[in-house]
N, C-alpha and C positions, 0 to 999 in steps of 0.2 A: 541513506548511503548504503552503496553495495560495494563490498570489498571485491575487486576483480583480480588482485594480485595472483599470479600463477594460473589463472583461468582463461586466459586469451593466448593465443600462437603470439611468440616473439614477433614484433614489428607490426602489430594489428593497429590501423591508424582509422579504420570505420567499424561502426557497431550499430546494428539494427535492433531496436526495440519494438517488439511486437506485442500486442494485446488486443483483447476482444472488445475493448472500449474505445469511445472516440475520446481521445486525449489528444491536446494540442499544447507543445510547449514553445515558448519564445527562445529559450537557450537552456542548454545542459552544460553543467561545467565538469571538469575533471581535475581533482586536487591532488597533484603529485606530491606535495610538501605534507601532507597530512601524516601524522604518526600511524603505525599500523591499529586497525581496529581491535578493540579487545571484545570478541565475540564468543560467548560461551559454546563448546562444543556441542552439537545436537547428539542425541542418542542418551542422553541421561534419563534417570528414573524420574518421572512426574506423577504425582497422585492424579492429577487432571490437567487438562487444557481444552477449556470450553469456548466456543465461539457462540455469541448470542446476539439477539438483535437489540441495537440500543437506540434507533431512531435516526433522524436527521438534524444536523446542527442548524440552527437559524443564521440568518444572514444580519450582518451589521446594518446593511441597507436593504430593506425588505424588496425594492425595486431591482436589485442588482441582477443582472443576467449573466454574468460569467462567475465561475467557482474560483474561487482563490483563497489560498490558507488563511490569509490576513484578513479576509472579508467575512470570516465565519465566527458565530458567537457559539463556541463548544458548551457554554454552561446552558443555554436555550435549545432544548430538544423538541422536536416536532415528531409525530409517529405517522404523518402522512408525506409522502415524496413531494419535494417542492416542483416537480416538473409534471407535464400533463401525461405523458405516456410511460409505461413500465418499460424497464430496461431487459433486454434479451441478452442471453449468453450464459455461460458456465461459470458459475460462483461457487465459492466454498460452502457446503451445507452447514447448517447451524448444528451445534452438538459437540461431540468429542472431535477434536481435532488433531490429536496427537500422530495418528497416521500420515495425514497430509503434510504435517510439518517434519516429518522424518523422526519422530521421537518414539520411544519405547512405549508399547501398549501394555 
């Protein structure tokens, strides 16, 4: 979920989502009835914030061709990508991620 309250000009009816990945959505919903999110303010002091390699979650059906959150077995981790070619693009580097998250270093 992303809280867009007070982040868009009044009367905004269209929103473009841009990414460097090939993502396809069947639909996107906007919930106007949800209570405000309780998100801790960034900028607090953290001892560490590390991003590390976890691997790739297994599929419930090994022959599945499309990714879907409900089709993944998060408990089963593979260390080789389940697709033929490597993905190109700019991704977050492994290691200390306090700066990219806007947290105090």
